C-alpha positions in Angstrom: 92.6 111.8 119.4 95.5 114.0 118.0 97.8 111.0 118.0 95.3 109.0 116.0 94.9 111.8 113.5 98.7 112.1 113.2 99.1 108.4 112.6 96.3 108.4 110.0 97.8 111.4 108.3 101.2 109.8 108.0 99.8 106.5 106.7 97.4 108.2 104.3 100.2 110.3 102.7 102.5 107.2 102.5 99.7 105.1 101.0 98.8 107.8 98.6 102.4 108.2 97.3 102.8 104.5 97.0 99.5 104.2 95.1 100.6 107.0 92.8 103.9 105.2 92.2 102.1 101.9 91.6 99.6 103.3 89.1 101.7 105.8 87.2 105.2 104.3 87.4 105.1 100.5 87.9 102.0 99.7 85.9 103.0 101.6 82.7 106.5 100.1 82.8 105.1 96.6 83.3 102.3 96.7 80.7 103.3 99.3 78.2 107.1 99.2 77.9 109.3 96.3 77.0 112.1 97.1 79.4 112.9 94.2 81.7 115.8 96.0 83.3 113.6 99.0 84.2 111.0 96.6 85.5 113.6 94.9 87.6 114.6 98.3 89.0 111.1 99.2 90.2 109.8 95.8 91.3 110.0 97.1 94.9 107.0 99.4 94.4 104.2 96.8 94.5 106.0 94.9 97.3 106.2 98.0 99.5 102.7 99.0 98.6 101.5 95.5 99.5 103.0 95.7 103.0 101.9 99.3 103.7 98.3 99.1 102.5 97.3 96.8 105.4 98.9 99.2 107.8 96.9 102.0 106.3 93.7 100.0 106.8 94.5 99.3 110.4 95.4 103.0 111.0 92.1 104.1 109.3 90.1 101.7 111.4 91.8 102.8 114.6 91.2 106.5 113.8 87.5 105.8 112.8 87.0 103.8 116.0 88.3 106.8 118.1 86.2 109.2 116.1 83.1 107.0 116.4 82.4 106.9 112.7 79.6 104.8 111.3 80.5 101.6 109.3 79.9 103.1 105.8 82.1 106.1 106.5 84.8 103.7 107.7 84.5 101.6 104.5 84.8 104.8 102.5 88.0 105.7 104.4 89.4 102.3 103.8 88.5 102.3 100.1 90.2 105.7 99.8 93.5 103.9 100.0 92.8 102.1 96.8 92.6 105.1 94.5 95.8 107.1 93.8 94.6 110.5 95.1 91.7 109.5 97.3 93.7 108.8 100.4 95.3 112.2 100.1 91.9 113.9 99.8 90.6 111.8 102.8 93.7 112.9 104.8 93.0 116.6 104.1 89.4 116.2 105.2 90.3 114.4 108.4 92.9 116.9 109.3 90.5 119.8 108.6 87.7 118.3 110.7 89.7 116.8 113.6 92.7 119.2 114.1 
Protein backbone atom coordinates (compact mmCIF):
# COMPACT_ATOMS: atom_id res chain seq x y z
CA UNK A 1 0.00 0.00 0.00
CA UNK A 2 2.88 2.38 0.74
CA UNK A 3 4.20 2.03 -2.80
CA UNK A 4 0.76 2.86 -4.22
CA UNK A 5 0.57 5.95 -2.00
CA UNK A 6 4.06 7.01 -3.10
CA UNK A 7 3.23 6.53 -6.79
CA UNK A 8 0.00 8.48 -6.40
CA UNK A 9 1.78 11.21 -4.45
CA UNK A 10 4.40 11.69 -7.16
CA UNK A 11 1.86 11.71 -9.98
CA UNK A 12 -0.53 14.04 -8.12
CA UNK A 13 2.23 16.57 -7.55
CA UNK A 14 3.41 16.36 -11.16
CA UNK A 15 -0.17 16.61 -12.48
CA UNK A 16 -0.86 19.56 -10.17
CA UNK A 17 2.23 21.46 -11.27
CA UNK A 18 1.52 20.77 -14.94
CA UNK A 19 -2.07 21.88 -14.49
CA UNK A 20 -0.91 25.10 -12.85
CA UNK A 21 1.48 25.72 -15.73
CA UNK A 22 -1.27 24.99 -18.25
CA UNK A 23 -3.88 27.26 -16.65
CA UNK A 24 -1.68 30.13 -15.50
CA UNK A 25 1.18 30.22 -18.01
CA UNK A 26 0.17 28.62 -21.30
CA UNK A 27 -3.50 29.69 -21.48
CA UNK A 28 -2.89 33.41 -20.74
CA UNK A 29 -0.01 33.53 -23.22
CA UNK A 30 -2.10 31.82 -25.90
CA UNK A 31 -5.33 33.76 -25.44
CA UNK A 32 -4.41 37.11 -23.87
CA UNK A 33 -1.01 38.06 -25.30
CA UNK A 34 -0.03 38.45 -28.92
CA UNK A 35 3.41 36.91 -28.61
CA UNK A 36 3.98 34.07 -31.10
CA UNK A 37 7.61 33.61 -30.06
CA UNK A 38 6.62 33.20 -26.40
CA UNK A 39 3.83 30.82 -27.41
CA UNK A 40 6.32 28.75 -29.40
CA UNK A 41 8.62 28.60 -26.36
CA UNK A 42 5.92 27.14 -24.09
CA UNK A 43 4.09 24.87 -26.53
CA UNK A 44 5.55 21.91 -24.64
CA UNK A 45 3.30 22.53 -21.60
CA UNK A 46 0.01 21.17 -23.05
CA UNK A 47 1.84 18.30 -24.72
CA UNK A 48 3.52 17.15 -21.51
CA UNK A 49 0.28 17.65 -19.57
CA UNK A 50 -1.57 15.58 -22.17
CA UNK A 51 0.82 12.68 -21.73
CA UNK A 52 0.99 12.86 -17.94
CA UNK A 53 -2.71 13.22 -17.12
CA UNK A 54 -3.57 9.66 -18.31
CA UNK A 55 -0.72 8.39 -16.12
CA UNK A 56 -2.24 10.29 -13.20
CA UNK A 57 -5.60 8.64 -13.90
CA UNK A 58 -4.07 5.16 -14.00
CA UNK A 59 -2.13 5.83 -10.80
CA UNK A 60 -5.26 7.15 -9.05
CA UNK A 61 -7.26 4.10 -10.14
CA UNK A 62 -4.48 1.79 -8.98
CA UNK A 63 -4.32 3.47 -5.58
CA UNK A 64 -8.11 3.55 -5.17
CA UNK A 65 -8.34 -0.14 -6.09
CA UNK A 66 -5.79 -1.04 -3.41
CA UNK A 67 -7.53 1.22 -0.87
CA UNK A 68 -10.92 -0.31 -1.82
CA UNK A 69 -12.57 3.04 -2.42
CA UNK A 70 -16.15 3.28 -3.78
CA UNK A 71 -16.66 4.40 -7.37
CA UNK A 72 -17.76 7.96 -6.56
CA UNK A 73 -14.67 8.56 -4.45
CA UNK A 74 -12.51 7.23 -7.30
CA UNK A 75 -14.21 9.59 -9.75
CA UNK A 76 -13.56 12.48 -7.39
CA UNK A 77 -9.90 11.53 -7.23
CA UNK A 78 -9.70 11.37 -11.02
CA UNK A 79 -11.48 14.71 -11.44
CA UNK A 80 -9.10 16.27 -8.93
CA UNK A 81 -6.48 16.12 -11.66
CA UNK A 82 -8.46 18.53 -13.85
CA UNK A 83 -8.37 21.52 -11.50
CA UNK A 84 -5.06 23.28 -10.85
CA UNK A 85 -4.87 22.84 -7.08
CA UNK A 86 -7.30 19.96 -6.50
CA UNK A 87 -4.78 17.19 -7.18
CA UNK A 88 -2.41 18.75 -4.65
CA UNK A 89 -5.20 18.85 -2.05
CA UNK A 90 -6.16 15.24 -2.85
CA UNK A 91 -2.51 14.22 -2.50
CA UNK A 92 -2.30 15.79 0.96
CA UNK A 93 -5.46 14.03 2.12
CA UNK A 94 -4.35 10.65 0.78
CA UNK A 95 -0.94 10.98 2.44
CA UNK A 96 -2.54 12.09 5.71
CA UNK A 97 -5.02 9.17 5.73
CA UNK A 98 -2.81 6.35 4.38
CA UNK A 99 0.73 7.08 5.60
